[in-house]
Residue frames relative to the residue before (quaternion, step in Angstrom):
aa qw qx qy qz dx dy dz
X 1.0000 0.0000 0.0000 0.0000 0.00 0.00 0.00
X 0.5695 -0.6520 0.3863 0.3184 3.57 -0.92 0.91
X 0.5212 -0.6447 0.4528 0.3282 3.59 -1.06 0.62
X 0.6404 0.5404 -0.2953 0.4590 3.52 1.40 -0.25
X 0.2934 0.7593 -0.5041 0.2883 3.55 1.28 0.45
X 0.2227 -0.7676 0.5841 0.1415 3.63 -1.13 0.48
X 0.0835 -0.8025 0.5892 -0.0432 3.47 -0.71 1.27
X 0.1546 0.7820 -0.5899 0.1288 3.51 -0.83 0.92
X 0.0730 0.8110 -0.5747 0.0811 3.55 -1.08 0.69
X 0.6215 -0.5357 0.3958 0.4124 3.64 -1.26 0.23
X 0.7383 -0.4139 0.3088 0.4338 3.47 -1.38 0.06
X 0.7295 0.2746 -0.1337 0.6120 3.45 1.11 -0.86
X 0.5011 -0.6877 0.4116 0.3265 3.68 -0.59 1.07
X 0.2076 -0.8038 0.5549 0.0530 3.46 -0.94 1.03
X 0.6916 -0.4261 0.3499 0.4665 3.58 -1.21 -0.12
X 0.4899 -0.7100 0.4395 0.2505 3.56 -0.90 0.86
X 0.0412 -0.7575 0.6511 0.0254 3.48 -1.13 0.89
X 0.1953 -0.7814 0.5877 0.0766 3.51 -0.57 1.26
X 0.1727 -0.8035 0.5690 0.0287 3.66 -0.57 1.25
X 0.0975 -0.8276 0.5526 -0.0126 3.55 -0.39 1.23
X 0.3246 -0.8159 0.4453 0.1750 3.50 -0.35 1.31
X 0.5579 -0.5498 0.4933 0.3783 3.56 -1.35 0.17
X 0.7211 -0.4223 0.2697 0.4785 3.60 -1.13 -0.15
X 0.5204 0.6135 -0.4179 0.4221 3.63 1.20 -0.04
X 0.5268 -0.6671 0.4144 0.3251 3.58 1.09 -0.32
X 0.5540 -0.6067 0.4469 0.3538 3.60 -1.21 0.18
X 0.0611 0.8413 -0.5325 0.0697 3.51 0.54 1.22
X 0.7853 -0.3571 0.2141 0.4582 3.55 -1.41 0.14
X 0.6605 0.4894 -0.3970 0.4082 3.78 0.59 -0.67
X 0.6632 0.4926 -0.3175 0.4654 3.61 0.96 -0.76
X 0.6119 0.5230 -0.3483 0.4804 3.57 1.06 -0.57
X 0.6212 0.5406 -0.3354 0.4576 3.52 1.08 -0.72
X 0.6455 0.5117 -0.3016 0.4803 3.56 1.19 -0.66
X 0.5825 0.5321 -0.3494 0.5054 3.52 1.21 -0.58
X 0.6327 0.5203 -0.3409 0.4612 3.68 0.98 -0.71
X 0.6325 0.5282 -0.3070 0.4761 3.56 1.12 -0.71
X 0.6033 0.5302 -0.3487 0.4830 3.58 1.09 -0.68
X 0.6373 0.5339 -0.3201 0.4542 3.57 0.97 -0.97
X 0.6297 0.5452 -0.3122 0.4569 3.58 1.11 -0.86
X 0.6787 0.4876 -0.2726 0.4767 3.56 1.28 -0.63
X 0.6535 -0.5373 0.3010 0.4400 3.56 1.33 -0.11
X 0.5931 0.6069 -0.3311 0.4126 3.51 1.36 -0.15
X 0.3196 -0.7044 0.5808 0.2537 3.58 -1.19 0.42
X 0.0604 -0.8599 0.5068 0.0019 3.61 -0.40 1.18
X 0.1492 -0.7537 0.6390 0.0371 3.42 -1.25 0.78
X 0.0771 -0.7596 0.6456 0.0167 3.67 -0.84 1.08
X 0.1273 -0.8035 0.5715 0.1075 3.69 -0.34 1.05
X 0.4559 -0.6711 0.5051 0.2945 3.57 -1.23 0.39
X 0.1637 -0.8340 0.5246 0.0498 3.51 -0.12 1.32
X 0.6423 0.4665 -0.3499 0.4974 3.59 1.27 0.02
X 0.3755 -0.7752 0.4566 0.2226 3.56 1.25 0.14
X 0.8045 -0.3063 0.1145 0.4958 3.54 0.87 0.98
X 0.5708 0.5939 -0.3623 0.4362 3.57 1.28 -0.59
X 0.0969 -0.7787 0.6198 0.0126 3.67 -1.03 0.93
X 0.1670 -0.7850 0.5892 0.0935 3.63 -0.11 1.22
X 0.2109 -0.7871 0.5657 0.1265 3.45 -1.15 0.64
X 0.7455 0.2621 -0.1870 0.5836 3.63 1.26 -0.09
X 0.6607 -0.5211 0.3659 0.3975 3.56 -1.22 0.37
X 0.6495 0.5111 -0.3304 0.4558 3.51 1.06 -0.77
X 0.6010 0.5312 -0.3458 0.4869 3.65 1.09 -0.68
X 0.6710 0.5252 -0.2982 0.4302 3.62 0.82 -1.03
X 0.7079 0.4757 -0.2738 0.4445 3.46 0.90 -1.01
X 0.6257 0.5281 -0.3184 0.4777 3.55 1.16 -0.72
X 0.6805 0.4907 -0.3333 0.4301 3.48 0.87 -0.77
X 0.6071 0.5490 -0.3337 0.4676 3.58 1.18 -0.67
X 0.6842 0.5117 -0.2818 0.4365 3.57 1.00 -0.95
X 0.6687 0.4665 -0.2751 0.5096 3.58 1.29 -0.55
X 0.4717 0.6990 -0.4545 0.2872 3.63 1.20 -0.39
X 0.4093 -0.6536 0.5939 0.2293 3.54 -1.32 0.53
X 0.3754 -0.7575 0.4697 0.2544 3.62 -0.31 1.15
X 0.6614 0.5392 -0.3023 0.4247 3.52 0.98 -0.95
X 0.6429 0.4848 -0.3143 0.5029 3.55 1.11 -0.75
X 0.6530 0.4834 -0.3558 0.4618 3.66 0.92 -0.60
X 0.6303 0.5189 -0.3329 0.4719 3.68 0.96 -0.81
X 0.6732 0.4611 -0.3318 0.4734 3.67 0.86 -0.72
X 0.6278 0.5229 -0.3536 0.4555 3.63 0.99 -0.65
X 0.6949 0.4680 -0.2995 0.4564 3.58 0.88 -0.81
X 0.6501 0.5143 -0.3072 0.4675 3.54 0.97 -0.74
X 0.6609 0.5079 -0.2885 0.4712 3.54 0.97 -0.84
X 0.6310 0.5266 -0.3170 0.4732 3.56 1.11 -0.73
X 0.6269 0.5578 -0.3046 0.4507 3.50 1.01 -1.07
X 0.6970 0.5059 -0.2642 0.4342 3.51 0.80 -1.14
X 0.6554 0.4949 -0.2984 0.4863 3.62 0.97 -0.97
X 0.6743 0.4872 -0.3212 0.4526 3.62 0.85 -0.79
X 0.6407 0.5292 -0.3352 0.4439 3.61 0.97 -0.78
X 0.6622 0.4959 -0.3052 0.4717 3.60 1.15 -0.74
X 0.7530 0.3899 -0.2011 0.4905 3.64 1.22 -0.47
X 0.6446 0.5230 -0.3268 0.4519 3.49 1.24 0.24
X 0.6371 -0.5915 0.3566 0.3421 3.55 -1.20 0.38
X 0.7196 0.3418 -0.2204 0.5629 3.61 1.25 -0.24
X 0.6194 -0.5853 0.4065 0.3295 3.51 -1.23 0.69
X 0.7752 0.2249 -0.1179 0.5784 3.47 1.15 -0.80
X 0.3878 -0.7507 0.5086 0.1656 3.50 -1.17 0.68
X 0.3664 -0.6456 0.5976 0.3031 3.55 -1.40 -0.04
X 0.2021 -0.7676 0.5982 0.1103 3.60 -1.14 0.58
X 0.0690 -0.7667 0.6381 0.0132 3.60 -0.92 0.85
X 0.1087 0.8386 -0.5286 0.0747 3.64 -0.52 1.02
X 0.2760 -0.7678 0.5674 0.1110 3.52 -1.18 0.78
X 0.8625 0.0751 -0.0103 0.5003 3.51 -0.83 0.88
X 0.7780 0.0501 0.0585 0.6235 3.61 -0.43 -1.27
X 0.6881 0.5088 -0.2868 0.4305 3.57 0.84 -0.86
X 0.6108 0.5472 -0.3068 0.4831 3.53 1.26 -0.68
X 0.6732 0.4817 -0.3103 0.4673 3.54 1.02 -0.73
X 0.5986 0.5627 -0.2961 0.4872 3.45 1.25 -0.69
X 0.6458 0.4980 -0.3250 0.4789 3.62 0.95 -0.87
X 0.6437 0.4934 -0.3368 0.4784 3.69 0.85 -0.66
X 0.6506 0.5011 -0.3292 0.4661 3.57 0.95 -0.80
X 0.6694 0.5125 -0.3094 0.4399 3.55 0.91 -0.93
X 0.6259 0.5531 -0.3319 0.4384 3.68 1.06 -0.70
X 0.6800 0.4214 -0.2885 0.5261 3.59 1.17 -0.42
X 0.6889 0.4970 -0.2844 0.4445 3.57 0.97 -0.84
X 0.8052 0.1348 -0.0623 0.5741 3.55 1.13 -0.64
X 0.0059 -0.8391 0.5439 -0.0010 3.58 0.53 1.09
X 0.5507 0.6179 -0.3543 0.4351 3.57 1.37 -0.27
X 0.7323 0.4113 -0.1904 0.5083 3.53 1.37 -0.47
X 0.7495 0.4186 -0.1870 0.4775 3.55 1.02 -0.87
X 0.1060 -0.8050 0.5818 0.0464 3.65 -0.62 1.05
X 0.8001 0.0899 -0.0062 0.5931 3.52 1.10 -0.63
X 0.0738 -0.8104 0.5811 -0.0140 3.65 -0.85 0.90
X 0.0577 -0.7615 0.6451 0.0271 3.52 -1.00 0.95
X 0.0774 -0.7919 0.6056 0.0065 3.57 -0.74 1.08
X 0.1070 -0.7898 0.6034 0.0251 3.54 -0.75 1.09
X 0.8008 -0.2453 0.0175 0.5461 3.55 -0.35 1.44
X 0.3882 0.6600 -0.5386 0.3516 3.54 0.79 1.21
X 0.1291 -0.8077 0.5692 0.0834 3.57 -1.13 0.25
X 0.0053 -0.7709 0.6369 0.0059 3.62 -1.29 0.48
X 0.1918 -0.7564 0.6100 0.1373 3.56 -1.13 0.63
X 0.4257 0.7261 -0.4490 0.2999 3.56 1.09 0.53
X 0.5919 -0.5759 0.4369 0.3565 3.55 -1.27 0.35
X 0.2557 -0.8024 0.5122 0.1688 3.74 -0.54 0.91
X 0.3534 0.7322 -0.5214 0.2592 3.62 1.12 0.28
X 0.7671 0.3094 -0.2873 0.4830 3.45 -0.92 1.12
X 0.5222 0.6369 -0.4207 0.3805 3.53 1.23 -0.30
X 0.1081 -0.8020 0.5869 0.0256 3.64 -0.97 0.66
X 0.5429 0.6241 -0.4253 0.3673 3.66 0.82 0.87
X 0.3877 -0.6665 0.5508 0.3194 3.59 -1.15 0.12
X 0.2782 -0.8097 0.5142 0.0505 3.56 -0.87 0.97
X 0.0420 -0.7113 0.7002 0.0456 3.45 -1.35 0.64
X 0.1098 -0.8022 0.5868 0.0014 3.62 -0.66 1.26
X 0.0752 -0.7924 0.6046 0.0315 3.50 -0.88 1.00
X 0.0902 -0.8020 0.5904 -0.0118 3.49 -0.88 1.06
X 0.3918 -0.6678 0.5754 0.2635 3.58 -1.18 0.65
X 0.5822 -0.5930 0.4391 0.3415 3.58 -1.21 0.64
X 0.7664 0.1919 -0.1171 0.6017 3.58 1.16 -0.66
X 0.1710 0.7895 -0.5675 0.1594 3.60 -0.40 1.16
X 0.3071 -0.7965 0.4955 0.1607 3.59 -0.48 1.20
X 0.6933 0.4918 -0.2484 0.4646 3.54 1.39 -0.34
X 0.7576 0.2406 -0.1521 0.5874 3.53 1.23 -0.48
X 0.2790 -0.7594 0.5643 0.1643 3.65 -0.61 1.04
X 0.6136 -0.4974 0.4140 0.4524 3.59 -1.21 0.14
X 0.6367 0.4968 -0.3693 0.4598 3.65 1.01 -0.57
X 0.5994 0.5484 -0.3744 0.4470 3.63 1.01 -0.64
X 0.6814 0.4919 -0.2818 0.4630 3.59 0.91 -0.94
X 0.6216 0.5534 -0.2941 0.4700 3.52 1.05 -0.81
X 0.7104 0.4560 -0.2724 0.4617 3.49 0.92 -0.95
X 0.5662 0.5871 -0.3487 0.4616 3.60 1.12 -0.65
X 0.6750 0.4754 -0.2948 0.4811 3.60 0.78 -1.06
X 0.7097 0.4743 -0.2911 0.4320 3.53 0.72 -1.11
X 0.6142 0.5228 -0.3675 0.4630 3.71 1.06 -0.58
X 0.6721 0.4694 -0.3149 0.4783 3.63 1.02 -0.76
X 0.6836 0.4873 -0.3167 0.4415 3.63 0.88 -0.72
X 0.5514 0.5622 -0.4090 0.4611 3.62 1.19 -0.35
X 0.6819 0.4441 -0.2859 0.5060 3.66 1.04 -0.35
X 0.4676 -0.6899 0.4396 0.3348 3.60 1.33 0.17
X 0.3720 0.7014 -0.5281 0.3013 3.61 1.05 0.64
X 0.4615 -0.6559 0.5221 0.2900 3.52 -1.31 0.62
X 0.0468 0.8186 -0.5671 0.0781 3.61 -0.62 1.10
X 0.1123 -0.7335 0.6678 0.0590 3.51 -1.01 0.89
X 0.1289 -0.8068 0.5755 0.0362 3.46 -0.94 1.12
X 0.0590 -0.8027 0.5935 -0.0038 3.57 -0.76 0.92
X 0.1014 -0.7608 0.6378 0.0640 3.72 -0.82 1.01
X 0.2486 -0.7833 0.5520 0.1412 3.58 -0.70 1.03
X 0.3856 -0.7651 0.4825 0.1818 3.56 -0.43 1.29
X 0.8428 0.1823 -0.1254 0.4907 3.52 -1.20 0.59
X 0.5698 0.5466 -0.4174 0.4499 3.68 1.09 0.68
X 0.2655 -0.6983 0.6382 0.1858 3.44 -1.45 0.35
X 0.6344 -0.5743 0.3617 0.3699 3.47 -1.09 0.73
X 0.7147 0.3420 -0.3137 0.5234 3.46 -0.82 1.03
X 0.3427 0.7882 -0.4426 0.2558 3.62 1.31 0.22
X 0.7303 0.3923 -0.2362 0.5069 3.56 1.14 -0.53
X 0.5558 0.5749 -0.3944 0.4528 3.62 1.23 0.18
X 0.3069 -0.8239 0.4579 0.1317 3.54 -0.22 1.32
X 0.6110 0.5136 -0.3278 0.5054 3.54 1.37 -0.21
X 0.6628 0.5549 -0.3132 0.3932 3.60 1.16 -0.43
X 0.6300 -0.5600 0.3824 0.3785 3.67 -1.26 0.19
X 0.7137 0.4682 -0.2423 0.4613 3.59 1.28 -0.42
X 0.3253 0.7815 -0.4898 0.2088 3.58 1.18 0.30
X 0.1084 -0.7672 0.6322 -0.0048 3.50 -1.01 1.11
X 0.3418 -0.7972 0.4595 0.1912 3.57 -0.27 1.24
X 0.6718 0.5008 -0.3137 0.4466 3.51 0.97 -0.88
X 0.6606 0.5019 -0.3064 0.4667 3.58 0.96 -0.90
X 0.6440 0.5257 -0.3210 0.4538 3.53 0.99 -0.76
X 0.6282 0.5224 -0.3263 0.4754 3.58 0.95 -0.69
X 0.6701 0.4724 -0.2954 0.4904 3.55 0.91 -0.82
X 0.5805 0.5884 -0.3336 0.4532 3.61 1.09 -0.73
X 0.7423 0.4248 -0.2462 0.4560 3.54 0.68 -1.16
X 0.5701 0.5568 -0.3870 0.4638 3.57 1.13 -0.53
X 0.6858 0.4756 -0.2928 0.4666 3.59 0.90 -0.85
X 0.6326 0.5393 -0.3262 0.4502 3.55 1.09 -0.84
X 0.6844 0.4931 -0.2951 0.4488 3.57 0.88 -0.95
X 0.6311 0.5373 -0.3223 0.4574 3.50 1.03 -0.77
X 0.6559 0.5118 -0.2969 0.4687 3.56 1.04 -0.96
X 0.6466 0.4892 -0.3273 0.4852 3.66 1.03 -0.71
X 0.6875 0.4376 -0.3629 0.4518 3.62 0.70 -0.67
X 0.6402 0.5169 -0.3434 0.4528 3.63 1.07 -0.53
X 0.8133 0.3201 -0.0898 0.4775 3.57 0.92 -0.92
X 0.7661 0.1347 -0.0976 0.6208 3.55 1.25 -0.16
X 0.0557 -0.9013 0.4294 0.0149 3.54 0.88 1.16
X 0.4215 -0.7001 0.5083 0.2718 3.55 -1.00 0.74
X 0.7162 0.2624 -0.2386 0.6010 3.70 1.16 -0.04
X 0.3977 -0.7276 0.5191 0.2070 3.53 -0.81 1.14
X 0.6233 -0.5164 0.4163 0.4142 3.55 -1.28 0.31
X 0.6431 0.5578 -0.3207 0.4153 3.59 0.95 -0.85
X 0.7799 0.3611 -0.2047 0.4684 3.53 1.02 -0.91
X 0.4468 0.6946 -0.4587 0.3277 3.56 1.23 0.00
X 0.5166 -0.6266 0.4658 0.3516 3.70 -1.01 0.70
X 0.5060 -0.6376 0.5110 0.2763 3.47 -1.26 0.79
X 0.5240 -0.6461 0.4661 0.3013 3.57 -1.13 0.67
X 0.5316 -0.6293 0.4360 0.3623 3.58 -0.96 0.61
């Protein structure tokens, strides 16, 4: 895992949320989102999947991803997930990923079902078999995405439902892929605000900060 990873949590250790960045990297805006997750009671970790590189244009970001070593990315994601699980209040974690990070989040949920209880993918995609996965999913898509066709999105959802997985799908109208990346050219503040409201609600529902055993009894 990169030494530039960002780790934050509440005063009392909460359930872990691994935040996997897009090809823009884990920059300040995403770290600010991790701070907000900590305010919600979660312990959050944002690894640096660009290993120090900071693209400033779409061409640079795309070239960086094309040159990335898949094995190195896999090792970084798994190491981050394991470290977070060791430092969070729950044995299993949630994963929230964007673009490249969304695809890696989906991959991790299948590769390590023992670690991943909930998974949010924001304009990420996978064509893998989801057999053996044991997570609940929330999938977010942009209305205009040059990388994920409607058929791709439909196939991904169908593949997951074939394994009887719980899947919530949200398509954000009038948005372009990358709308939640504040460093990118397609950032949409209103759509991103709605997105994070949905993500936080999903996490509280499927990765609660208060366990059933510790919840107060009703009068």
